[in-house]
N, C-alpha and C positions, 0 to 999 in steps of 0.2 A: 393544623396537623394535630392528632391525638400524641400521646407521646410514644417512643419505643414498644414499652411492654403493651399498651394499650393495641396496637397494629397488631403482633404478636398471638395477643387473646383474639381479636378478629379475625386474624385466621385459622388458628383453634377452631372455632365455632363452626367458620365455613368448611373447614375440612370436616369435621364430625356431622353435618348438616347436609354431606354428598356422600351417595354410596358411588367413589371413587375407579373400584371394580367394573359398574358397568359405563356405558358410553353416553359421556353427558354433552349437550351443545352448550357452544358459547353462548349464546342464548340464555339459557337455563342457568351457567354457573353466572353468569350476570346478574338475572334475576335473584339467586338464591342471597348472591351478596349484599344486593341491595338491600335483601329483607333483613338480615342478619345486621348491616349499619342502622339502618332506621327502628332496629327494637333495640340497638344497644341503648341504654340506660344514660349513657353520656352525650349521648349526639344528640341531646337538645341542646347545648352550650356551644353547639359546630354550625355555621354558620349552610346555607343552601352550596355556595362554593363548597366549601370545605368538605361537605359530604361527597361533595358531587366526584372530586378528588381522593378522598377515601375509597368511597367507590372502585376509580379506577385504578387506585394504587393495590389494592385488595384482588382485584378481576387478575391484572398485569401479574401479581405472584404466581398465578397459578398456570396463567397461560403466557405472558411475553415474559418481560426483563423486567421487573419490579416496578423500584421507581425509576429503572434508565427505558424505561420502555419509551416515557413518554422525550425524554433525549432523543431517543432514537428515531424518533417522528417528526422532531425538528428540522426543518432543513438548512439551520442557519447552524449549527451543531456542527463543528467539523471534528470534534474529537473530545472524550471520557476520559479522566484520569483519576481509578481511584488505589490512595494511599492508604490502604485499610479502612474495615466497615464505617469512620464516621466522616471521612475528609474525601469529598468528590469534588470533583474540578473540572471545568467544562472552558471549551474553547469553543466562542461562536464568532465565528470573521475574523478569528486572527487575536482574540479579545480573551485573557481567561478571567473567570469568573469562579467562585467556592458554591457549591451547591450549599442551601441552607438545610435539605433532608439529608438524612445518611441512611444505611443499614441497622436495624435494630440487636443484630447482633453478626459476629464475625462468623456463627457458624450460617447465617442465614447468606452470608456474602457466599460463602465456602459452597453451599447448595447450590446456588446461582453457576457458579465457576465449570460445578461437576456438571449440572446440564447444560453447557453452553459446548464445552470441549466433548462429551459424548453425545453431540451431535455431529463431529465432524472425527469421529470412530478415533480421538485425542484421547492419553493418559497422565494428570497431573497429582502428584501426589508428594509427599516430603521427602522422598527418592529420586524423585526426580521434578523436580521444582519450578520447572520452567519449561512454556506449551505455547508455540502459536497456532492459534487455531480461525476459526471467521462465522462470522452468524449468517443466515440463512438470504439475506440481501448480501452478502460482501462484504460488509463490512471488518475488517485486520484485529483481531483480538491478541493478545502480547500478556499472557499471565507468569505472577511468579509468587509462589509460597513460599511460608518460612518455612524453615528454617533463614534460605537464603536474604528476605524479606525482612529486615530487623520490624518493620511497623505490622505488618498481618499482609495478611493478602493482595498482592496491588494485582491491578488490573488497566492497561489501556487499551482502549477500543478507538479506534481509528475509521473514521467512517467516510465512505465513498457516493457522488451522487448517485442516483438511480441509472441516469446515463449517463458517457462521458462526456465530459470534455470537447470540442471541438475546436482546431487550428485558428479558425475567426473568434470562437468567444474569447481564448488565448489573448490572440490581437487588443478585442477590445477589454479584455481589463489587463493591457497595459505589458502583459510577459512580456511579450514581443515583439517587432512589428509586422506588418502587411510583405512588405519586405521580401524578411527573413522567414516568414512562417509559408510561403509561395517558394523560398528558393528547397526548404525543407521537404516540404509536399513535392517537390517534384525528384531530388536525391530517395528518397522515398520510392517514390515509381522507379525510380531507375537503378534499384537492389542494392542503395550503397549500404555498405552495414554500419549503423549508429552505434554509441556509445553513452550514455545519459549521464552527468553525476552532479552529485549533489551532496548537501546534507540530511540530517534528518526533518522530512517536513517539508522540505524544499520542492514537493508537486514534481516529481520524479514521476511513479505511478502514472499520474494524468498527463504529464507530458507522451509517457509514454503511448499510452491508449490512444492520445489525438491525434499521434503521428501514425497509430496504426489504422486508422480508419482510410490513409490513403494506400494499402496495401492491396492490389487487383486482386477481387474477390476472383476469380476464378484459381486461386494459389491456395498450396495447401502449407497451414503453419502448425506448430508446434509448440505450444506455452509452458514453459516450465517452471512450477513459484517452492518457495517452501509453504505460504497460505495461499489459495489462491485469489485474486486480489483483479486481475486484467481483467477489460471488459472488451472486448473484440465483439464487436456485431457484423460488420460489416464482411466478412470473409465466413461464408458458411463450411465450407471443407476444415475445422477448426480440433485439435484435439489438446483439448487442457490437460497437462499432468502437475499431477502435486505431490510433494514428500512424504513420508509417511513413518513416526518417530518410533521405536521399539517399543515392545509388548512388556509386558510387568517381568518377563523374563531372561531382556532387555536380546530380545531376537527378531526378526521381521523389518526393522528398518528398513527404510529405501530412501537413500542421499540424492542431490543436484546433481552431483556425479553421476550416479548411475542411470539416473534419467536422462540427462545430456545422451550418453553413450546407446540405451531406448532408443532414443529418437530418432537418430540416425538411422536405425534399420527401419523407420516408419517411412520412407521416403515423403519427406517435406522439401518444401521448398523455402521456405524460413523458417529460423529457430529463432525463438523470443523466451531469453534466461529473465525471468522478475529481475532480479538482483544476485549481482557475482558479490562474495562475501570472502571468499576462502579458497580453497584447494579445489574447486571446480573450474575456474578461473581461466585454468591449463585448457581441463576439456574441452569449455568454450571457442579457445583460442581455435584449437584443433579442428572443431566445427568450421568455424568461419573460413579457416585456410583450405577443406577443402571442399570448396564448393557452394555452399549453404549461404549465397550471398541475399543480401537483402536484410540481415539477422538484426535485434535489439535486444539492445539488456543495458541497465545501469548498475551504478555501484557507486558507495559515501566518499566521494573527496573533496577535499578543499578550494579547487582548481582543475581546471582540465588538465593541464600537466601533472599537480598531484595527481589524479586519477594515474595516470600511466605508471605514476611511482609504486602503486600502490597495487596497482594489477602483479608488476613487477614481483613485488615482496609474497601475497597469492601464489605466483605461478613458482617463487624458489620452495615454497613449502608445501610446493606436491610435487616435487623432483627433480632430482640433483643435476638441471642443466644450466652450462656457461649463461655467466648473464648476459653476452651478445647474444645469443641465439636467442635467450629467451624475449630481450627487445629488438630482435628480428621479427619474428613470430607477431609480437602486440603489432607491430609497423605495417607487418602485411597485410594482418586480419583487418583492423580496424579503419574505418576513411572518413569519417566524423563524428568529432567529440565536442557533445553538446554540455553544459555546467551550467545548473540553476541553482539561483541563490536567495536566500528572503532577508530582504532588506528590514531596517528598523521599523518601516511605516507598517509590515508587517504583512506587504505586498512579495508577492512568489516572482520572479525576473527571471529571465535568461539571460545570464551576464556575457557567455562568451561563445560563440560556433567557430570549430578550429575543425581544419583537415589535419588526417596524421601528414608529418612531413618526411617522417623516415627515421633513419640513423645517422648521425654525423658524430665524429670525433666518442663513438661510443655511447650516447645519448640520445636518446628520444627528441625528436624536437615536433614542434606542432606549428600549423601556419596559420593565425588570426584570418579568420574569415568576415565576425562580423564581432563588434567589442561596446561593451556598455563606453559610453562619451564620457568627459568630464561632469562631473556634477557642477546643475549651477547653484548660484546661493537661494539657500532656501526649500533649493529641489530636494526628493526624497531620491532618488536614483538620474542616472543619464539617459539616455535615448541609446538603441541599439543601434549603430550604427556601421555599415558596412565597409570594408579596408581595402586599400587599395591592388590587396595580395588576389591573385587571383586562385581562381581552383585550379590543380596541377592533375589531378586526377579524373579525367574526362572522359576516361575510355567508357565508362559507363553511359554516359550523357551521351555518347553518343550512340553507343550500341541501341539506346533504348529511343533516339532520336530524339532528344531534350534541348541539344546544346545552345541553341539560337536563345541569346537575354541570359546564358547564367555562367558562360566564361569568360 
């Protein structure tokens, strides 16, 4: 590929040869781009393959995501990390590599960022330097600008598959066993309230999408997210809600707390909160405790029990309630906790499936139903094994006629 200044020059030539005030088709833009590249004197030093790459790069700078577009079209790419305009890292199937190409300038990267956030009515600038957004294909975008980011504009793009992964596919990838998958499917259908915990990049959203495929199609679902990522195609009566940042005057924001409260007036059968991070935890618990059975949510935690402690802290930050009351709310609202982790082999796995035990001696207790077995010598992870602890909360299974073989 030619140097950055040459790419900038070629882009200027294309822009000068096109009347962008009139509508121009993709085919016309591609043809103009090819003409400019082939007429460029320096192109005689490029191979045919390099010319094709250069044409695509220039075309995508007008119609796509510039040099990121091929990465977005690559199904093996999971995540794209931009640390300033010169350093771009890509994760393919769990393996991290640095991209040889880079943006020709910080201004070029800034232009791309503004185009992305404008597409979802978000604002990011020096006074509001952090924003979450999404691309048309559903990929999640997180942007951090200077002066917060010292290395220049930083962008993290988390890609999602075109169709959500199924429980069967998760079993094939050894994320969990067939027995555990069937167990969870039955619990979802029986309207157990489920909370999924795990660290960053452990597959919480992927797992939530897989579980949601077993929600009966006749129900009404409300999803609530900071940036819409969930892919629930099996339920036609679906309403997706997304938070809204404040405008340049600091007004007009809509938080997850407000969306949860609004959802209660929309007659949902189930509420799905994409991720609980702060004060909205108390609103989520109140929703679960007021008859919205079968709801699902996720949060960041190091284990199932640690996640319960984090929920306590979140609620404490939102309301001046006694700790025993908070623990009682959590214990009555959540039925099942699933913890995910990412091993050294970069595989995402279910590490434990626990049932809420209740509050004993002032502390929340969890009953392990499935746990990872001991690591075998040379193995990357043990098997997910069913414990001898029986499921105690059987009322919902009995009501759904699913108690056989699960209790």
